[in-house]
C-alpha positions in Angstrom: 1.3 -6.5 -34.3 1.7 -4.4 -31.1 0.8 -7.3 -28.9 4.0 -9.1 -30.2 6.0 -6.2 -29.2 4.3 -6.6 -25.8 5.3 -10.1 -25.0 8.8 -9.8 -27.0 9.5 -6.9 -24.2 8.5 -9.5 -21.2 10.8 -11.7 -22.5 13.7 -9.5 -23.4 13.3 -6.9 -20.5 11.8 -9.3 -18.0 12.2 -13.2 -18.2 15.9 -13.3 -19.6 17.3 -11.1 -17.4 15.6 -13.1 -14.5 16.9 -16.3 -16.2 20.5 -15.0 -16.3 20.8 -13.7 -12.7 19.6 -17.1 -11.2 21.5 -18.9 -13.5 24.8 -16.8 -11.9 23.4 -17.5 -8.4 22.9 -21.2 -9.2 26.5 -21.4 -10.2 28.0 -19.4 -7.5 26.1 -21.5 -4.9 27.2 -25.0 -6.6 30.8 -24.0 -6.2 30.8 -22.3 -2.6 29.3 -25.7 -1.8 32.8 -27.3 -2.9 34.3 -24.8 -0.1 34.6 -25.2 3.6 31.4 -24.2 5.6 31.2 -20.9 6.7 28.7 -20.0 10.0 27.3 -23.4 9.9 28.1 -26.9 10.5 28.6 -28.6 7.3 25.3 -30.7 7.4 23.4 -27.1 7.6 25.5 -25.7 5.0 25.1 -28.4 2.5 21.3 -28.2 3.6 21.1 -24.4 2.9 22.8 -24.6 -0.2 20.7 -27.6 -1.6 17.6 -25.5 -0.7 18.7 -22.4 -2.3 19.7 -24.1 -5.6 15.8 -26.1 -5.2 14.2 -22.8 -5.2 16.1 -21.7 -7.9 15.1 -24.2 -10.1 11.4 -24.0 -8.9 11.5 -20.4 -9.6 12.3 -20.4 -12.8 9.7 -22.8 -14.0 7.2 -20.6 -12.3 8.7 -17.6 -14.5 8.3 -19.6 -17.7 4.6 -20.3 -16.5 4.4 -16.6 -15.9 5.5 -15.8 -19.1 3.1 -18.3 -20.8 0.3 -16.9 -18.5 1.4 -13.3 -20.1 1.2 -14.5 -23.5 -2.3 -16.1 -22.6 -3.5 -12.7 -21.3 -2.1 -10.5 -24.3 -3.2 -12.4 -27.2 -7.0 -14.0 -25.8 -7.0 -13.7 -22.3 -8.0 -10.0 -21.7 -10.7 -9.8 -24.6 -12.2 -13.1 -23.1 -12.8 -11.6 -19.4 -14.2 -8.5 -20.9 -16.8 -10.7 -23.2 -17.4 -12.6 -19.8 -18.4 -9.7 -17.4 -20.4 -8.3 -20.3 -22.4 -11.2 -20.8 -23.2 -11.2 -17.0 -25.2 -8.0 -17.6 -24.3 -6.9 -13.7 -26.2 -4.2 -12.4 -24.6 -0.9 -10.8 -23.3 0.8 -13.6 -20.0 0.7 -15.9 -17.7 1.5 -13.0 -18.9 -1.8 -11.3 -19.0 -3.7 -14.7 -15.0 -2.5 -14.9 -14.3 -3.5 -11.2 -15.6 -7.0 -11.9 -13.4 -7.1 -15.0 -10.2 -6.4 -12.8 -11.2 -8.9 -10.0 -11.9 -11.6 -12.6 -8.7 -10.9 -13.9 -7.1 -11.1 -10.4 -8.9 -14.4 -9.5 -7.8 -16.1 -13.0 -4.2 -15.0 -12.4 -4.4 -16.4 -8.3 -5.7 -19.9 -9.7 -3.1 -19.9 -12.2 -0.4 -19.8 -10.0 -1.9 -21.6 -7.1 0.0 -24.9 -7.8 3.1 -23.4 -7.4 2.0 -21.9 -3.9 1.3 -25.3 -3.0 4.6 -26.9 -4.2 6.6 -24.0 -2.3 4.6 -24.3 1.3 3.4 -28.0 1.1 6.6 -30.0 -1.1 9.5 -28.1 -1.5 9.6 -26.3 2.2 8.5 -29.6 3.8 11.1 -31.6 2.3 13.8 -29.2 3.7 11.9 -29.4 7.3 10.7 -25.8 7.4 7.1 -26.2 6.5 4.9 -27.3 9.2 1.6 -26.5 7.3 -1.2 -28.9 7.2 -3.3 -29.0 4.2 -6.2 -27.9 5.9 -4.6 -24.5 7.0 -3.2 -24.3 3.3 -6.6 -24.2 2.4 -7.6 -22.1 5.2 -5.0 -19.2 4.1 -6.1 -19.7 0.2 -9.4 -18.8 1.5 -9.0 -15.8 4.0 -6.7 -14.3 1.2 -9.1 -14.6 -1.4 -11.5 -12.6 1.2 -9.1 -10.0 2.1 -8.0 -9.6 -1.7 -11.8 -9.4 -2.7 -12.5 -6.8 -0.1 -9.7 -4.4 -0.5 -9.2 -4.8 -4.0 -12.8 -3.9 -4.8 -12.3 -0.8 -2.7 -9.1 0.2 -4.4 -10.4 -0.8 -7.8 -13.6 1.2 -7.6 -11.5 4.2 -6.6 -9.2 4.3 -9.5 -11.6 3.4 -11.9 -13.8 6.5 -10.6 -10.5 8.5 -11.2 -9.7 7.2 -14.5 -13.4 8.1 -15.6 -13.1 11.9 -14.1 -9.5 13.1 -14.7 -7.8 13.5 -17.9 -4.6 13.2 -16.1 -5.9 10.4 -14.3 -2.4 8.8 -13.9 -1.2 11.1 -11.6 -4.2 11.3 -9.2 -4.4 7.6 -9.6 -0.8 7.2 -8.4 -1.5 9.1 -5.2 -4.5 7.3 -4.2 -2.7 3.7 -5.0 0.1 5.0 -3.0 -2.3 6.4 -0.1 -3.9 3.0 -0.1 -0.8 1.4 0.4 -0.4 3.5 3.2 -3.2 2.9 5.0 -2.7 -0.9 4.2 0.5 -0.3 6.3 -1.6 1.1 9.1 -4.1 -1.6 9.8 -2.2 -4.3 8.7 -0.9 -5.1 12.3 -4.3 -4.8 13.9 -6.8 -5.9 11.1 -5.2 -8.2 8.6 -2.6 -10.2 10.2 -5.1 -11.2 13.0 -7.2 -13.1 10.4 -4.2 -15.5 9.3 -2.0 -16.0 12.7 -2.9 -15.4 16.7 -1.5 -13.0 18.5 -1.1 -13.0 22.5 0.6 -10.7 24.8 3.9 -11.5 26.0 3.7 -13.5 29.2 7.2 -13.4 30.5 7.2 -10.4 32.8 11.2 -9.9 33.1 11.5 -10.3 29.3 8.6 -7.6 28.7 10.2 -5.2 31.1 13.6 -5.4 29.2 11.9 -5.0 26.0 9.6 -1.8 27.5 13.0 -0.3 28.8 14.4 -0.7 25.1 11.3 0.8 23.6 11.6 3.5 26.1 15.0 4.5 25.5 14.0 5.6 21.9 10.5 7.1 22.6 8.8 4.0 21.0 5.4 3.9 22.2 3.6 0.4 21.1 0.1 -0.6 21.7 1.6 -3.7 23.1 4.1 -6.7 22.7 2.7 -9.8 21.3 3.9 -13.1 20.3 2.8 -14.6 17.0 2.0 -18.1 16.6 4.4 -18.5 13.2 5.3 -22.1 14.3 1.9 -23.7 13.3 3.0 -22.9 9.5 6.8 -22.6 9.9 10.0 -23.1 11.7 11.9 -20.0 10.8 12.5 -17.2 13.0 11.5 -13.3 13.0 10.1 -10.3 14.7 9.1 -7.0 13.2 7.4 -3.9 14.6 4.1 -3.1 12.5 2.1 -0.3 12.0 1.8 3.6 12.4 0.7 5.6 15.3 -1.6 3.9 17.8 -1.4 0.7 15.7 2.2 0.2 16.4 3.0 -2.9 17.9 5.9 -5.4 18.7 5.6 -8.8 17.3 7.7 -11.7 18.2 7.4 -14.9 16.3 6.9 -17.8 19.1 10.1 -19.6 17.2 12.3 -16.7 18.1 11.6 -17.0 21.6 12.4 -20.5 21.5 15.5 -20.0 19.8 17.1 -17.0 20.9 18.5 -15.9 24.3 17.1 -12.8 25.9 19.9 -10.7 25.1 20.1 -11.7 21.6 16.3 -11.0 21.3 16.9 -7.4 22.8 19.6 -7.0 19.8 17.3 -7.8 17.3 14.3 -5.5 18.9 17.1 -2.9 18.7 18.1 -3.3 15.1 14.0 -3.1 14.3 14.1 -0.2 16.8 16.9 1.5 14.2 14.2 1.3 11.6 11.8 3.0 13.6 14.3 5.7 14.7 15.6 6.6 11.0 12.1 6.2 9.7 12.8 3.7 7.3 9.5 2.6 6.8 8.2 5.9 5.9 11.4 6.3 3.5 10.3 3.0 1.9 6.9 4.1 1.4 8.8 7.1 -0.4 10.8 5.1 -2.5 7.4 3.2 -3.3 5.7 6.3 -4.5 8.4 6.6 -7.0 7.7 3.3 -8.5 3.8 3.7 -8.2 4.2 6.9 -10.0 6.6 5.6 -12.7 3.9 2.6 -13.7 1.0 5.0 -13.4 2.7 7.5 -15.9 4.0 4.4 -18.3 0.7 3.1 -18.8 -1.0 6.6 -18.9 0.8 7.2 -22.2 0.2 3.9 -23.7 -1.3 4.5 -27.2 -4.9 3.5 -27.9 -3.5 1.5 -30.7 -2.1 -1.0 -28.5 -5.6 -1.3 -26.7 -7.1 -1.8 -30.2 -4.7 -4.8 -31.0 -5.5 -6.5 -28.1 -9.4 -6.0 -28.8 -9.8 -4.0 -25.9 -11.4 -0.6 -25.4 -9.3 1.9 -23.8 -11.6 2.0 -20.8 -10.7 1.9 -17.1 -10.9 -1.7 -16.5 -8.5 -2.5 -19.4 -6.1 -0.1 -18.2 -5.8 -1.0 -14.7 -5.4 -4.7 -15.9 -2.4 -3.7 -18.5 -1.0 -1.9 -15.7 -0.8 -5.2 -13.6 0.5 -6.9 -16.7 3.5 -4.8 -17.3 4.2 -3.8 -13.6 6.7 -7.1 -13.0 8.8 -5.7 -15.9 9.1 -2.4 -14.5 9.2 -3.5 -11.0 12.4 -5.7 -11.8 14.0 -2.9 -12.8 13.2 -0.9 -9.9 14.5 -3.4 -7.4 18.1 -2.6 -7.7 17.4 1.3 -6.6 15.2 -0.3 -3.6 17.2 -3.0 -2.7 20.6 -0.1 -2.6 18.6 1.8 -0.2 17.1 -1.0 2.1 20.5 -2.5 2.1 22.1 1.0 3.6 19.1 1.0 6.1 19.8 -2.4 7.3 23.5 -1.7 7.9 22.5 1.8 9.6 20.0 -0.4 11.9 22.6 -2.8 13.1 24.8 -0.2 14.5 22.0 1.2 16.2 20.9 -2.2 17.4 24.3 -3.0 18.6 24.6 0.5 20.3 21.5 -0.6 22.5 22.7 -4.1 23.2 26.2 -4.8 21.8 27.9 -6.0 18.8 28.6 -9.3 20.2 24.9 -10.0 21.2 23.3 -8.8 17.4 26.1 -11.0 15.7 25.5 -14.0 17.7 21.6 -13.8 17.4 22.0 -13.3 13.3 24.4 -16.2 12.9 21.6 -18.0 15.2 18.9 -16.7 12.9 20.9 -17.7 10.0 21.1 -21.1 11.2 17.9 -22.0 12.1 16.7 -20.4 8.8 19.2 -22.3 6.9 19.8 -19.1 4.8 22.9 -19.4 2.4 25.2 -17.0 3.9 26.7 -15.5 0.7 25.3 -14.9 -3.0 26.4 -13.7 -6.6 26.8 -9.9 -6.6 24.1 -9.9 -9.4 21.8 -11.4 -7.2 22.4 -9.4 -4.4 22.0 -6.2 -6.8 18.8 -7.1 -7.8 17.0 -8.9 -5.0 18.7 -8.5 -1.5 17.0 -6.2 1.0 19.4 -6.9 3.5 23.3 -7.1 3.1 24.8 -10.9 3.0 25.3 -11.8 6.7 28.9 -12.0 6.3 28.9 -8.6 5.2 26.9 -7.4 8.1 29.3 -9.3 10.7 32.2 -7.6 9.2 30.5 -4.1 9.7 29.6 -5.2 13.2 33.6 -6.3 13.8 32.2 -9.8 14.7 34.8 -12.3 14.4 33.7 -15.4 12.6 
């Protein structure tokens, strides 16, 4: 009976509110498309709105599929993967068998959602002129992602399995181990993981490089280099970021950004990113993530034994972690408004910092340019912003910058 309550909880506390928020957003954008365009010409405004609506409809289908997959795992799938691994008689002890159970769960989940990833990148994004992804690159990215997931997943899952086996209050130490792994992933991502998927070359423009280095020097940001990423081989959208910690810190510019944004605008965008560094927003985000990780570990750590029994499972480390991954989306959805609130405040603060290093005009023009190139619809329903927006809507950011529209 408890498994039915688990599926009901997924539907009531996750699927239903997601649909309500998406419905409000869909109706809001549909109404806004009837009004005169803002920040864009009429054609681009219409395209941005149609893309947003298409994505919402697609996401609803994806969420329905996710609900079906959740029910599959609860009523049959979890018991099945345990039986499969048990039948293989994998050598190496119980911990390795537990890791195998978790990896099989993740692998089946990835396969089950692969058609949605394909449709997003190869159909929907192509239809609206964003994706430049070839089928070969799509397959290559999928295989590389599977390799990274298997490698890093095996390590973290083995560590967590060992913690659960050895400690009574495993949920407390396990949360710490998981958070440290997230921190380490942020540390190694720019230099070890990102280059698996993209090519990074040092910025060749000596004048722009010198201006960027002067900007970095103003706030004491020491990087391992300024790199250009070949984002255009997959996507035409614009972006830039600072990645890593310590000696692994690097400045990364999308090659699409260099083609579309003026030098002054680029420096303003980097000034915004430096604002995140100056105010230690990345570390604050990791702190907020620690709260979520602890909450999910605490919750699952206190699930009754009867729940596992009704799922046909032994309450061992593998099944505990698999159930944790199943219920994580429910917890995460209600955690999003908290993370989003602090993230949006950080964005306003970073905008103010970036404009002080460049100018409000340069930053405002760059933000408008990015929205136009990325075809991002410039406004959203308040409920959608509340749950999903890590950045304030552009109109509100421009208002804070006193940028005349």
